[in-house]
C-alpha positions in Angstrom: 72.2 84.0 78.8 71.4 86.3 75.8 70.8 89.3 78.1 74.1 88.6 79.8 75.9 88.7 76.4 74.2 91.9 75.5 75.2 93.6 78.7 78.8 92.4 78.1 78.8 93.9 74.6 77.4 97.2 76.0 80.1 97.3 78.7 82.8 96.8 76.1 81.4 99.7 74.0 81.2 102.0 76.9 84.8 101.2 77.9 85.8 102.1 74.4 84.4 105.6 74.8 86.1 106.0 78.2 89.6 105.0 77.1 90.8 108.7 76.5 89.9 109.5 80.1 91.8 106.4 81.4 94.8 107.4 79.4 95.0 110.8 80.9 97.2 111.2 84.0 96.0 113.0 87.1 97.7 116.2 85.7 96.2 115.6 82.3 92.7 115.2 83.8 93.1 118.4 85.8 94.2 120.3 82.7 91.3 118.9 80.6 88.8 119.9 83.4 90.2 123.4 83.6 90.1 123.7 79.7 86.4 122.6 79.7 85.5 125.1 82.4 87.4 127.9 80.5 85.5 127.1 77.4 82.6 129.1 78.7 84.6 132.3 78.2 85.8 131.2 74.7 82.3 131.0 73.2 82.6 134.6 71.9 85.2 134.0 69.2 85.0 137.5 67.8 85.3 139.3 71.2 88.4 137.6 72.6 91.3 135.3 71.8 90.5 132.8 74.6 89.5 130.2 72.1 93.1 130.1 70.8 94.4 129.0 74.2 91.6 126.5 74.5 92.4 124.9 71.1 96.1 124.8 71.9 95.4 123.0 75.2 93.1 120.5 73.6 95.6 119.9 70.8 98.3 119.3 73.3 96.1 116.8 75.2 95.1 115.1 72.0 98.7 114.7 70.8 99.7 113.1 74.1 96.9 110.6 73.8 97.9 109.7 70.3 101.4 108.6 71.5 100.2 106.9 74.7 99.9 103.4 73.2 103.6 103.4 72.6 104.2 103.6 76.4 102.7 100.2 77.1 104.5 98.3 79.9 105.5 95.4 77.6 106.7 92.3 79.5 105.8 93.7 82.9 104.0 91.6 85.6 102.5 93.1 88.7 102.0 91.3 92.0 100.4 92.4 95.3 101.2 90.9 98.7 98.8 91.6 101.6 98.8 90.2 105.1 96.0 87.7 105.9 94.7 89.8 108.8 95.2 93.2 110.4 93.8 94.7 113.6 91.3 97.5 113.6 93.1 100.9 113.3 96.5 99.4 112.6 98.4 100.0 109.4 98.0 97.4 106.7 101.2 97.3 104.5 100.7 96.6 100.9 103.8 95.3 99.0 103.6 96.0 95.3 106.1 94.2 93.1 106.8 94.8 89.4 108.7 92.2 87.4 110.1 93.1 84.0 110.4 89.9 81.9 110.9 91.8 78.7 114.0 93.2 77.0 112.9 96.9 77.2 113.6 99.3 80.1 110.6 101.3 81.4 110.8 104.7 83.0 108.5 106.8 85.3 106.1 104.1 86.4 103.2 105.4 88.5 101.1 103.1 90.8 97.4 104.1 90.8 95.4 102.8 93.9 91.9 101.3 93.7 88.9 102.8 95.4 88.9 102.1 99.1 86.0 100.5 101.1 83.9 103.0 103.1 85.9 102.4 106.3 89.4 102.6 104.9 91.8 105.2 103.8 95.3 105.2 102.4 97.9 106.5 104.9 100.8 106.3 102.5 100.6 106.2 98.7 102.8 104.0 96.6 105.9 105.8 95.3 106.7 106.1 91.6 109.3 103.8 90.2 111.8 105.9 88.2 113.3 103.0 86.2 112.6 99.3 85.7 115.4 97.6 83.8 115.1 94.4 81.7 115.0 91.2 83.8 114.7 93.3 87.0 112.3 93.7 89.8 111.2 96.7 91.7 109.1 97.1 94.9 107.1 99.9 96.4 105.0 100.0 99.5 101.6 101.5 100.3 99.7 101.5 103.6 96.1 101.9 104.7 94.0 101.8 107.8 90.5 100.3 108.4 88.0 101.1 111.1 85.5 98.3 110.8 85.8 94.6 111.5 85.1 92.0 108.9 86.3 90.6 105.6 87.6 93.2 103.2 88.5 93.2 99.6 90.7 95.5 97.6 90.4 95.8 93.9 93.4 95.9 91.6 96.2 98.4 91.7 97.3 99.8 88.3 100.8 100.5 87.0 101.2 102.9 84.1 104.1 104.5 82.3 103.9 108.3 82.2 104.7 110.2 78.9 106.9 113.2 78.8 105.3 116.2 80.3 103.2 113.8 82.4 99.8 114.6 80.9 99.0 111.1 79.7 100.0 107.5 80.4 100.2 104.2 78.6 98.0 101.2 79.0 97.8 99.8 82.5 99.1 96.6 84.1 97.0 95.4 87.0 97.5 93.3 90.1 95.0 90.6 91.1 92.5 91.7 93.8 93.2 91.0 97.5 91.1 89.7 100.4 92.0 90.1 104.0 90.4 90.1 107.4 90.2 93.2 109.7 90.2 91.6 113.2 89.5 93.1 116.7 92.5 94.7 118.4 94.0 92.4 121.0 93.5 93.7 124.5 96.9 93.7 126.4 96.2 90.8 128.8 99.5 90.4 130.7 98.4 87.7 133.1 95.5 85.3 133.5 94.9 83.1 136.6 94.3 79.8 134.9 92.1 77.5 136.8 93.9 74.2 137.7 91.0 71.9 136.8 92.1 69.4 134.1 90.6 66.7 132.1 92.1 63.6 130.5 92.3 63.7 126.7 91.0 60.5 125.2 92.8 59.6 122.0 95.5 62.2 122.6 95.9 65.8 121.7 97.6 66.5 118.4 98.9 69.9 119.6 100.7 68.3 122.6 104.3 67.6 122.2 106.0 64.3 123.1 108.3 66.0 125.5 108.1 67.1 129.1 104.9 66.2 130.9 102.9 65.8 127.7 102.5 62.0 128.0 102.7 59.2 130.5 104.1 55.8 129.8 101.2 53.4 130.0 103.1 50.1 129.3 104.4 47.8 126.6 102.5 45.9 123.9 103.4 44.0 120.7 104.2 46.1 117.6 101.3 46.7 115.2 101.6 48.0 111.6 101.7 51.7 111.6 103.1 52.3 115.0 105.9 54.9 115.1 109.3 53.4 115.0 110.6 55.7 117.6 108.4 53.9 120.2 110.1 50.6 119.7 111.7 49.2 122.8 114.9 47.4 122.1 115.2 45.8 125.6 111.6 44.5 125.5 112.1 43.2 121.9 115.1 41.2 123.1 113.2 39.9 126.2 110.1 38.8 124.4 111.6 37.8 121.1 109.3 40.0 119.1 109.0 43.7 118.4 107.5 45.6 121.3 106.5 49.2 121.5 105.9 51.7 124.3 102.3 52.7 124.7 101.6 56.3 126.0 98.6 57.9 127.5 98.1 61.6 127.1 98.2 63.5 130.3 95.5 65.8 131.6 95.3 69.2 129.9 93.4 72.4 130.7 91.0 72.8 127.8 89.3 76.2 127.6 86.2 77.6 125.8 85.7 81.3 125.4 82.3 82.9 125.2 81.8 86.5 124.1 78.5 88.1 124.8 77.1 90.1 121.8 73.8 91.3 123.3 74.1 95.1 122.7 70.8 95.7 124.6 72.8 95.5 127.7 75.5 97.9 126.5 76.7 100.1 123.7 78.4 99.1 120.4 81.6 100.4 121.9 81.3 97.9 124.7 80.8 95.1 122.2 84.0 96.1 120.4 85.7 96.1 123.8 84.3 92.6 124.7 85.6 91.3 121.4 89.0 92.8 122.0 89.1 91.4 125.5 88.1 87.9 124.2 90.9 88.1 121.6 93.4 89.1 124.3 92.4 86.2 126.6 92.7 83.7 123.7 96.1 85.1 122.9 97.2 84.8 126.5 95.9 81.2 126.8 97.6 80.1 123.6 100.9 81.4 124.9 100.7 79.1 127.9 100.0 75.4 128.4 96.2 75.5 128.0 94.4 74.4 124.9 91.6 76.7 123.5 89.1 74.3 122.0 85.9 76.4 121.6 84.8 79.9 120.8 81.3 81.2 121.2 80.1 84.6 119.9 76.4 85.2 120.6 74.6 82.1 119.5 77.5 80.9 117.2 79.4 77.9 118.7 82.6 77.1 116.8 85.0 74.3 117.8 88.6 75.2 117.0 90.3 72.4 115.1 94.0 72.0 114.4 94.5 73.1 110.8 97.8 73.4 108.8 99.1 76.9 109.0 96.4 78.1 111.3 96.6 78.4 115.1 93.7 78.6 117.5 94.4 82.3 117.8 94.2 82.9 114.1 90.9 81.0 113.9 89.5 82.9 116.9 90.5 86.3 115.4 88.7 85.4 112.1 85.6 84.4 114.0 85.6 87.5 116.2 86.1 89.7 113.2 82.7 88.7 111.7 80.8 88.5 115.1 77.4 90.3 114.7 75.5 92.1 117.5 72.3 90.6 118.9 69.3 92.1 120.6 68.9 89.7 123.4 70.8 87.0 125.5 69.1 83.8 124.4 70.6 81.5 127.1 68.2 78.6 126.5 69.3 78.2 122.8 72.9 78.7 123.8 72.7 76.0 126.5 71.4 73.5 123.9 74.3 74.2 121.6 76.9 74.0 124.4 75.8 70.6 125.7 77.8 68.4 123.2 81.1 70.3 124.1 81.0 70.6 127.9 82.2 67.1 128.6 85.6 67.9 126.9 86.1 71.3 128.6 87.9 72.0 131.8 86.9 75.7 132.0 85.0 78.4 130.3 85.7 82.1 130.1 82.6 84.2 129.8 83.2 87.8 128.6 79.8 89.5 129.2 78.4 92.9 128.4 76.3 93.1 131.6 75.3 91.1 134.6 71.7 90.1 135.3 69.6 87.1 136.4 69.7 85.4 132.9 73.5 85.5 132.8 73.8 84.4 136.4 71.6 81.4 135.7 73.6 80.6 132.6 76.8 80.5 134.6 75.2 78.4 137.3 74.0 75.9 134.7 77.5 75.6 133.3 79.1 75.0 136.7 76.4 72.5 137.6 77.8 70.3 134.9 81.3 70.3 136.4 82.9 73.0 134.2 84.5 76.0 135.9 83.3 79.3 134.5 85.2 82.6 134.9 83.2 85.7 134.2 84.5 89.1 133.1 82.1 92.0 132.5 83.1 94.9 130.2 82.0 98.0 132.0 82.8 101.7 132.5 84.7 101.2 135.8 86.8 98.2 137.1 84.9 96.2 139.8 85.4 92.8 141.4 82.6 90.7 143.0 82.2 87.1 144.1 80.6 86.2 140.7 82.5 88.3 138.2 85.3 90.8 137.5 84.5 94.0 135.7 87.1 95.3 133.3 87.1 98.9 132.3 86.3 99.7 128.6 88.9 102.5 128.7 91.6 100.1 129.8 90.8 97.8 126.9 90.5 100.5 124.2 93.6 102.5 125.3 95.9 99.5 125.3 96.6 99.4 129.1 98.1 96.3 130.6 95.3 94.1 132.1 95.9 91.5 134.8 93.0 89.1 135.1 
């Protein structure tokens, strides 16, 4: 604890020495750097008058720093809105909002971006805000791209008011940091031949609606505390002389699990990214239809997809695919053990593989021997169709071509 306090005090002292640099604008830092470089030629005071120009430049910079504190953004709040997820290579739009709660107008507000992660770059800088009136709001947009999957974090954006001549700036106002997920790009799966095998859903399915063919009328029974009032049957109530409710049984649904092979010993990292994109596209296509996606498997990681407020099965799947790690082998025996508790609830499994060999063929046979239909797609260099699997071209996935499965 004592060492931590000492480090904190040292950090505050170092920040005190760095405040002149933080108060210089980009233009002021450039002028200061040029002045320092030119100081080499001004050493000989008696041989030239270069030192006069150097002293004038330094005096100019020092004067702007003295007045920089007066340009504090008093009463200004800064907020940053970032989408929860963005696909690899797509633009992430950053909405920066400034709220002036004070009684003073501010002019020439510059937005300074944070340092980017190694895989990101800004594609559009945030524009300057020329004027922010009292009790007013102003928005500006910035955009960035990211080339690697996974959870990302952006540090704070800074807003500063520029002084006249633009060589220095006032104290900064900061946004909170932001976290978001960079997810695989969705393959453009335009059709998917859904197997017609269905299983009854004991206890019901929360995501199923009470309309259409979602439920069957099982019969009538006496009312129990907690039953929905909409299920009361007026005619049965009059006939029996006590409240009666309709009892429903959920119909059979097609419940899918999706397995994405992450064994890069059978293919390249590019093929792994293609398999993750194809898996995401298949989940998106299934979620758009009548099927329920209940399970996602990436390598040895088996994740049931539960109904959560504000999160769909597709959102959960994208977040899981975003953090999928490559593996060096296809450990089918361990995967079988982890799948056993889930197979009884599934109608079908979709297996997106990075290759086809005896181990994967035995794995698919083991699944089907337990009454679960398994559809296999192999991400390869050329499209191919056989009795056991369908090969999908990596080029078709990465180039955004329409894929009919």
